[in-house]
C-alpha positions in Angstrom: -0.2 0.1 0.1 1.4 3.6 -0.9 1.5 5.4 2.8 1.0 9.1 0.1 -1.4 7.7 -2.1 -3.9 5.7 0.3 -2.7 6.6 3.5 -4.2 5.0 6.8 -7.3 6.5 8.0 -8.2 7.1 12.2 -11.7 7.2 13.7 -12.5 8.9 16.0 -15.9 9.6 16.3 -17.2 11.5 14.1 -14.1 12.6 12.9 -11.7 11.1 10.6 -7.9 11.4 10.3 -5.2 10.5 7.4 -2.0 8.8 9.5 0.6 10.6 7.4 3.8 8.8 6.1 6.5 9.9 8.2 9.9 10.3 7.8 10.9 6.9 9.2 8.7 5.5 6.8 11.0 7.1 3.9 13.8 5.9 5.8 13.0 2.0 5.4 11.8 2.5 1.8 15.6 4.0 1.3 18.1 2.6 3.0 20.3 4.6 1.4 20.8 8.2 1.2 20.0 10.0 -2.3 23.4 10.8 -2.7 24.2 7.5 -2.3 21.7 6.4 -5.3 22.8 9.1 -7.5 26.6 8.3 -6.8 28.4 5.9 -8.8 30.9 3.2 -7.1 34.1 5.2 -9.2 32.8 8.2 -7.8 36.2 9.4 -8.7 34.8 9.6 -12.5 31.6 11.8 -11.9 32.5 15.0 -13.8 33.7 18.3 -11.6 33.9 21.5 -13.5 37.5 22.7 -12.5 36.7 25.9 -13.5 34.9 26.7 -11.2 37.4 29.2 -8.5 36.1 27.7 -5.3 36.1 23.8 -6.8 39.8 24.3 -7.9 40.4 26.0 -4.8 39.0 23.2 -3.2 40.5 20.3 -5.5 44.3 21.5 -5.0 44.3 20.9 -1.5 42.6 17.5 -1.6 45.4 14.9 -1.2 45.3 11.0 -1.8 45.7 8.5 1.8 45.8 4.7 2.8 41.9 4.8 3.2 41.2 7.6 0.5 41.4 11.4 0.0 41.4 13.4 2.8 41.4 17.4 3.0 41.3 20.4 5.6 39.2 23.3 5.6 39.5 26.7 7.7 36.1 27.4 9.4 36.3 29.9 12.1 35.1 27.8 16.0 31.9 30.7 16.4 30.3 28.6 12.8 31.3 24.9 14.3 27.4 24.6 16.2 26.0 25.4 12.6 28.4 22.3 11.4 27.7 20.0 14.1 24.0 20.5 14.8 21.7 19.5 18.0 23.3 16.0 19.6 25.9 16.5 16.7 22.9 15.4 14.1 24.2 18.0 11.4 27.7 16.4 11.2 26.5 12.8 11.6 23.4 13.5 8.8 26.5 15.0 6.4 28.7 11.9 7.3 26.5 9.7 6.4 24.7 11.9 3.3 28.5 11.9 1.8 30.4 8.9 3.3 33.1 10.7 5.0 34.7 11.3 8.4 34.4 15.0 9.5 36.6 15.7 12.5 36.0 19.5 14.0 37.8 20.5 16.9 36.6 21.1 20.3 34.7 24.7 21.3 37.6 25.3 23.8 40.7 24.5 21.5 39.6 28.1 19.0 41.3 25.3 16.4 39.5 26.5 12.6 40.4 23.4 11.0 38.0 21.1 9.9 39.3 18.1 8.3 37.5 15.5 6.0 38.3 12.2 4.9 36.5 10.0 2.7 36.5 7.2 -0.2 36.3 9.3 -3.5 37.7 12.8 -3.9 33.9 13.5 -5.0 32.8 12.9 -1.7 35.2 14.9 0.1 34.7 17.5 -2.3 30.9 17.9 -2.1 31.5 17.5 1.8 33.3 20.7 2.0 31.2 22.7 -0.5 28.3 21.8 1.7 30.5 22.8 4.7 31.3 26.0 3.3 27.5 26.7 1.8 26.4 26.2 6.0 29.1 28.8 6.8 27.8 31.0 4.3 24.2 30.4 5.3 25.1 30.9 9.3 27.2 34.0 8.5 24.0 36.0 6.8 21.9 35.3 10.1 25.0 36.0 12.3 24.6 39.6 14.5 27.2 41.4 12.2 30.9 41.8 14.7 32.4 45.0 12.8 31.1 47.7 10.6 32.6 49.7 7.6 31.5 53.9 8.4 32.2 57.3 8.4 32.8 58.4 12.0 31.9 62.1 12.8 34.6 63.4 14.9 33.6 67.2 14.2 32.8 68.7 17.9 30.1 70.8 15.8 27.8 68.1 15.2 27.9 66.6 18.3 27.1 69.5 19.5 24.2 69.8 17.3 23.1 66.4 18.7 23.0 67.1 22.1 20.9 70.2 21.1 19.0 67.7 18.8 18.1 65.5 21.9 17.3 67.9 24.5 14.7 69.6 22.2 13.2 66.4 21.5 13.2 65.0 25.3 11.4 68.5 26.6 8.8 68.3 23.9 8.0 64.9 25.1 8.1 65.8 29.1 5.5 68.5 28.2 3.4 66.6 25.6 0.5 64.0 27.0 -0.7 63.2 23.2 0.2 59.6 21.4 2.7 61.8 19.6 5.7 60.8 21.4 4.7 57.6 22.3 7.8 55.5 23.6 10.4 58.0 22.9 13.2 58.6 26.3 16.4 58.8 26.4 17.2 55.6 26.4 16.5 54.9 22.8 19.1 58.0 21.9 22.1 57.1 20.4 25.5 57.5 22.1 26.7 61.7 21.2 30.5 59.8 20.9 29.7 57.2 18.8 27.9 59.0 16.0 28.7 57.5 12.3 27.6 56.8 9.1 26.9 53.4 8.9 28.4 51.5 5.2 29.0 48.1 5.5 28.3 45.6 8.2 30.7 42.6 8.6 30.9 39.2 10.2 34.3 39.0 10.8 34.6 35.4 13.0 38.1 35.6 13.8 41.8 37.4 13.2 41.9 35.9 10.3 38.6 37.4 8.9 39.3 40.9 10.4 43.1 40.7 8.5 41.4 40.0 5.3 39.0 42.5 5.8 41.7 45.1 6.5 43.5 43.7 3.3 40.3 44.2 1.4 40.3 47.5 2.4 43.7 48.8 1.5 43.4 46.9 -1.6 40.5 48.6 -2.9 41.9 52.3 -2.1 45.1 51.4 -4.2 42.6 50.5 -7.1 41.9 52.3 -9.8 37.8 52.9 -8.4 39.2 53.1 -5.4 41.6 56.1 -6.3 38.9 57.7 -8.2 36.6 58.2 -5.5 39.7 58.7 -2.7 41.9 61.2 -4.3 39.0 64.3 -4.7 39.4 64.9 -1.0 37.4 65.0 2.4 33.9 65.1 1.9 31.7 68.1 2.6 28.1 66.6 3.5 25.4 68.2 4.7 22.7 66.7 7.1 19.9 68.2 7.4 16.1 67.0 8.4 14.9 63.3 9.2 14.2 59.9 7.9 13.0 56.8 8.9 12.8 53.2 8.0 9.4 52.3 7.6 5.9 53.5 6.9 4.1 53.9 10.1 5.4 57.0 11.6 3.7 55.8 15.1 5.4 52.5 15.1 9.5 53.5 14.1 12.4 51.4 15.5 14.8 53.4 13.5 15.4 57.5 12.9 18.0 58.7 11.6 19.9 62.2 10.1 18.9 62.8 6.1 22.3 63.4 4.0 21.5 66.3 1.7 21.9 65.4 -1.6 25.5 66.6 -3.4 28.5 65.6 -5.3 30.3 64.4 -2.1 26.9 62.5 -0.9 27.2 61.0 -4.4 30.8 60.1 -3.7 30.2 58.5 -0.2 27.5 56.3 -2.2 30.0 55.4 -4.5 31.8 54.8 -1.6 29.9 52.5 0.2 28.2 50.8 -3.1 31.7 50.1 -4.0 33.0 48.5 -0.6 29.3 46.1 -0.7 30.6 44.8 -3.6 34.3 43.9 -2.3 33.5 42.1 1.1 30.3 40.6 -0.6 33.0 38.6 -2.7 35.0 38.1 0.0 32.0 36.9 1.6 31.8 38.9 4.7 29.0 41.1 4.6 26.4 40.4 7.1 22.7 41.7 6.4 22.9 45.5 6.6 20.2 48.2 5.7 20.8 47.8 1.9 18.3 48.3 -0.8 16.5 46.5 -3.6 19.1 47.5 -5.8 22.1 46.6 -3.9 23.1 49.9 -2.9 23.5 51.0 0.7 21.4 52.7 2.6 23.5 55.6 3.5 22.5 56.8 7.9 23.4 58.4 10.7 21.6 56.8 13.2 19.9 59.7 15.6 17.4 56.8 17.5 16.7 53.4 17.8 14.6 51.5 20.3 17.1 48.4 19.5 19.4 50.5 22.6 16.4 50.4 25.0 15.7 46.6 24.2 19.4 46.1 25.4 19.1 47.8 28.4 15.9 46.1 29.4 17.5 42.6 28.9 21.1 44.1 31.1 18.2 45.0 33.9 16.3 41.8 33.5 19.7 39.9 33.8 20.7 41.7 36.7 17.4 40.7 38.6 16.8 37.3 37.5 20.3 35.8 37.1 19.8 35.0 33.3 19.7 37.2 30.3 16.1 37.2 28.5 15.3 38.6 25.0 13.3 41.4 26.2 10.9 42.5 23.4 11.8 45.7 21.5 9.3 48.0 21.8 8.9 50.9 18.8 8.3 54.6 19.2 6.3 57.4 17.7 8.0 60.1 15.8 4.9 62.3 14.8 5.7 65.1 17.3 9.8 64.8 16.6 8.8 65.1 13.2 7.0 68.4 14.2 9.7 69.4 16.8 12.6 69.0 15.0 11.8 67.6 11.3 14.2 70.1 9.6 17.0 69.9 12.4 20.7 70.6 10.9 23.7 68.5 12.2 26.3 69.7 9.7 26.2 72.6 7.2 29.0 71.6 4.1 31.1 69.8 7.1 34.8 67.4 6.9 34.2 64.1 6.4 38.3 62.8 6.1 38.0 59.1 7.6 36.7 55.8 6.7 37.0 53.3 10.3 36.8 49.2 10.0 34.9 49.1 14.1 34.5 46.5 15.9 30.8 46.7 17.0 31.1 45.3 20.8 34.2 46.9 21.5 35.5 50.8 22.4 38.1 53.2 22.6 39.0 53.8 26.1 40.5 57.3 24.9 38.1 58.2 22.4 35.0 56.4 23.8 34.2 55.6 20.2 34.5 51.7 18.6 37.7 50.2 18.4 39.6 51.1 14.7 41.2 47.7 13.1 41.8 49.9 10.1 41.6 53.4 8.8 41.1 55.1 5.5 41.7 59.1 5.2 40.5 60.5 2.2 43.2 63.2 0.7 43.5 66.0 2.5 46.0 67.9 1.1 45.3 70.9 -1.4 47.3 70.7 -3.9 47.9 72.7 -7.3 45.7 71.7 -9.6 47.1 69.5 -12.3 49.7 71.0 -14.6 48.3 72.6 -17.6 48.7 69.5 -20.5 51.9 70.6 -22.4 54.9 68.9 -24.3 56.9 69.7 -21.1 54.4 68.6 -18.8 54.1 65.3 -20.6 57.6 65.1 -20.5 57.8 65.9 -16.8 55.6 62.9 -16.6 57.5 60.7 -18.4 60.7 61.8 -16.1 58.9 61.0 -13.3 57.4 57.9 -14.1 60.8 56.6 -15.5 62.5 57.5 -12.2 59.8 55.6 -10.3 60.8 53.0 -12.4 64.6 52.9 -11.7 64.5 53.2 -7.8 61.7 50.8 -7.2 64.0 48.4 -9.0 66.9 49.2 -6.5 64.1 48.2 -3.5 64.3 52.4 -2.3 60.9 53.6 -2.9 58.6 54.8 -0.3 54.4 54.9 -0.4 53.6 57.6 -2.5 51.5 59.6 -4.6 50.9 56.9 -7.4 48.4 56.2 -9.3 46.6 52.8 -9.7 48.5 52.4 -13.4 52.2 53.2 -11.4 52.3 56.9 -12.8 53.4 59.4 -10.7 51.1 61.9 -9.3 52.1 65.4 -10.3 51.5 68.0 -7.9 53.0 71.2 -5.9 51.8 71.1 -2.5 50.3 74.2 -1.2 48.3 73.8 2.3 48.7 70.4 4.5 46.7 69.2 7.5 49.9 67.5 8.2 52.1 70.6 8.8 49.4 71.4 11.9 49.4 68.4 13.3 53.6 68.5 13.6 53.5 72.2 14.8 50.7 70.9 17.6 52.8 67.5 18.2 55.8 70.2 19.0 53.6 72.4 20.9 52.7 69.5 23.2 56.2 68.3 23.7 57.4 71.0 25.0 55.0 71.7 27.4 54.7 68.4 28.8 58.7 66.7 28.1 57.1 64.1 25.5 55.6 64.7 22.0 52.2 63.0 22.0 50.4 62.1 18.3 48.3 65.1 17.6 45.3 64.7 16.3 45.1 65.2 12.0 42.6 68.2 11.5 41.2 68.1 8.4 40.2 71.7 6.6 37.4 72.5 4.1 38.5 73.4 0.8 35.1 74.4 -0.5 35.8 78.2 0.2 39.2 78.2 -1.1 38.1 76.8 -4.7 35.6 79.8 -4.7 37.9 82.3 -3.9 40.9 81.0 -5.6 40.0 77.5 -8.1 41.4 79.3 -11.0 44.4 80.7 -9.7 47.5 81.0 -11.8 50.5 80.0 -10.2 53.2 80.2 -13.5 52.9 80.5 -16.8 55.1 78.9 -18.8 57.5 79.0 -16.3 61.7 77.5 -17.0 62.2 75.0 -14.3 65.7 73.5 -15.0 66.6 71.3 -12.3 66.1 67.7 -10.5 66.5 68.1 -6.6 67.2 64.8 -4.8 67.3 66.0 -1.5 66.5 65.1 2.4 63.6 65.5 3.6 64.3 66.3 7.0 68.0 68.3 6.6 67.5 72.2 5.1 70.3 74.3 3.7 70.4 77.0 6.1 71.6 79.6 3.0 68.4 78.3 0.5 66.3 77.7 3.2 65.4 74.5 0.4 65.6 70.8 1.7 69.3 70.0 1.5 70.4 68.5 -2.0 72.5 65.7 -2.0 72.3 65.7 -6.1 71.5 67.6 -8.2 70.1 67.3 -12.6 70.3 69.7 -14.7 68.0 69.8 -17.8 69.7 71.1 -21.2 69.3 75.2 -20.5 71.1 75.2 -24.0 68.7 77.1 -27.2 70.0 75.3 -30.0 69.4 76.2 -33.2 66.9 73.5 -34.3 67.5 70.3 -36.0 69.5 70.5 -39.0 66.7 70.5 -42.1 66.0 67.1 -43.6 68.1 66.1 -46.3 70.9 63.6 -47.8 74.1 65.1 -46.6 72.7 65.3 -43.3 72.3 62.0 -42.8 75.2 61.8 -43.5 76.3 64.3 -40.6 74.4 62.0 -38.5 76.0 58.9 -39.6 79.3 60.7 -39.1 79.2 61.0 -35.3 77.7 58.6 -35.0 80.4 56.6 -36.0 82.5 58.6 -34.5 81.0 58.1 -31.1 81.5 54.0 -31.8 85.0 54.8 -32.4 86.2 56.9 -29.6 83.6 55.3 -27.0 85.7 51.9 -27.6 88.6 54.0 -26.9 87.3 54.6 -23.9 88.1 58.3 -24.6 84.2 59.7 -24.4 83.0 61.9 -22.1 78.9 62.7 -21.4 77.2 64.3 -23.9 74.2 65.1 -26.2 73.1 61.6 -27.0 69.9 59.9 -27.2 68.4 57.1 -25.7 69.6 54.8 -29.0 72.8 56.0 -28.8 73.0 58.4 -31.6 74.6 62.0 -31.1 72.2 65.1 -31.0 73.5 67.2 -33.9 73.3 70.9 -32.4 74.9 74.0 -33.4 74.8 76.2 -30.3 73.0 79.7 -30.0 72.7 80.7 -26.5 73.6 79.0 -23.2 73.4 80.3 -19.3 76.4 78.5 -18.5 78.4 81.5 -20.7 76.8 83.5 -17.9 77.7 81.1 -14.9 81.1 81.8 -16.1 81.0 85.0 -16.3 79.3 85.9 -12.9 82.4 83.8 -11.2 84.7 85.2 -12.8 83.7 88.7 -11.4 83.1 87.2 -8.2 87.0 86.0 -8.2 88.2 89.2 -9.4 86.4 91.0 -6.7 86.7 88.6 -3.5 89.8 86.8 -4.7 88.3 83.2 -5.2 86.2 81.9 -7.5 82.9 80.5 -6.0 80.5 78.7 -8.3 77.9 81.2 -9.4 74.2 80.0 -9.8 73.2 78.7 -13.1 70.3 80.9 -14.1 68.1 79.4 -16.6 66.5 82.0 -19.6 63.1 81.6 -20.9 62.7 81.1 -25.0 59.2 82.0 -24.7 59.6 85.5 -26.9 62.6 84.2 -28.9 60.0 81.4 -30.4 57.9 83.8 -30.8 59.9 86.1 -32.4 62.5 84.4 -34.4 61.5 80.6 -34.1 61.7 80.0 -37.8 64.9 82.0 -38.2 67.4 80.5 -41.3 71.2 80.6 -40.0 71.9 78.9 -43.3 70.4 77.3 -46.9 72.6 75.2 -48.7 75.9 75.6 -47.2 78.9 74.5 -47.9 80.6 72.5 -45.1 83.7 70.5 -45.4 85.9 70.5 -42.6 85.9 68.4 -38.9 88.0 69.2 -36.1 89.2 68.2 -33.3 89.3 70.8 -30.7 91.0 71.9 -27.5 88.0 73.1 -25.4 89.4 75.8 -22.5 92.2 77.1 -25.2 91.9 79.0 -28.7 93.6 80.1 -31.5 94.9 83.9 -31.4 94.1 84.2 -35.3 91.3 82.5 -35.8 89.4 83.1 -32.1 88.4 79.5 -32.5 89.5 76.4 -30.3 92.7 75.1 -30.8 93.2 72.5 -33.4 94.6 69.2 -32.8 93.5 67.4 -35.8 91.8 68.1 -39.2 89.6 65.9 -41.5 88.4 67.0 -44.9 85.7 66.0 -46.7 86.5 65.6 -50.2 86.1 67.8 -52.7 87.9 66.9 -55.8 86.6 64.0 -57.8 89.7 61.1 -56.8 89.6 58.1 -55.6 90.5 58.7 -52.0 87.6 59.5 -50.0 89.2 62.1 -47.6 92.5 64.0 -47.3 94.2 63.8 -43.8 95.8 67.2 -42.6 98.1 67.0 -39.4 98.4 70.6 -37.5 
């Protein structure tokens, strides 16, 4: 008889009951589990999708042993109870279903290592995947242990919250109507822990906390993170109130309303990106997320949960145990009338993100204990260089130097973009300078140097007043310095220079107009460079990266002025100081004579080997040591050598 289609009927008086099949009946009908029926005897031959990252990672760690296959997986101890079940029922069910042995460490050991051993690789893999699924499901149902937030560190916002609290409590005390039902001091948020919640997390042990910190730092260094964090502190306005359900007379959470602005949109983008990052890491708990998976930005002001926790603690103190007190809603009708458009912050600067422990607090700040901190860039730099060929050249120089010193393992963290190019900037204002001054003042006063808090500043007004200020128009820059950051030159007051590199500041004629003879001269110069390089007689010169010679006829050179100034100083003081080499601008020269013609098909027939420091009294040219003539006769020989 089929127990489902034709069940046993039980008659009790005028009533008739159908006796449905129990689980035991099905167990007797099917003595083996469903997984055992589906699996074939040689389970190793079952196809496994090795392209799945999860399967691939688990498969790599499965090893063959004497009695089959075994592997270990790391599961935080707080999730072990979900795998074990009541009186080990869940664990036994898994072992029966996948024909494997699961070893879970004792709860007191705090070890995360679970061992799975089975007769086939497929069974071991399937059991591990089921365990990870159980953990993932349990994580969602667990209370958050940590959260990422935008902390309220500004005293103005805290003072405004206190004013809001006092005005609401005073109005509630005077009112006898239903408008303030359930409103008392116990449901107000603590002033010292005000924050914007972005993402709530379940981090079960120190390894997951480290994983979360690494994920947060990695995101900040990514292209998207750099775009969001490098634009400076957030300037936010908090005005008005919002609540998280439809009935204003039965509310559990009331929070401050974030006014729409470009920085509010940027904060929303940061929150959404972080949600995606930590969802991929499987570390997210249930949180205030919208159906489109975007984060509901909120700064909690009142929450009935705080009263519930207080009532539970009071009951625990009275009865010796902690019952789960009922959560009682409150009415915000009166609050909306009294302070519906209350302003908590107007263009207030927020410059940090915290990854916090929800249940631990810092004894100094009274805020949640911070595990990791990310700063929005709070240096006010000049705008990026106006695009120009020389700006591109400086960018190329900076990028190449970064590569060179990275290979030498000498580079510190700096303003680098995600594509490893340098962020060119000239710092104008930096809150670090104030921080260093405050630390020095505290050191002078107290005899030690505490780490003063770094206080951000708002650039909203600066951008309005001087957002398009011009610092330089086609200004000449001719040197690179390698400087000591902590030492200064007593004369120039600049950082002490360890090494100086000069950009060539000679004004040469334009490259030779392309012609067969110009190509021939280039070939001669290149061959001579090779010859004298082999003789080890070559000095540094105007050579291109491909080791070809840069042909040039010098017209103006600031070195000549430098030498003259040094000679004048020598005549006056009796010694020859090294006068500073002063660059010059060629902007006007290029406008006046940029296309000036010095020679049109002019004949050049000799090469000289000259002494740079000696001159011929007759010709006033450099003294010639050797002369080579290009042959201008139609002879079989190509050149004639004349010794001088």
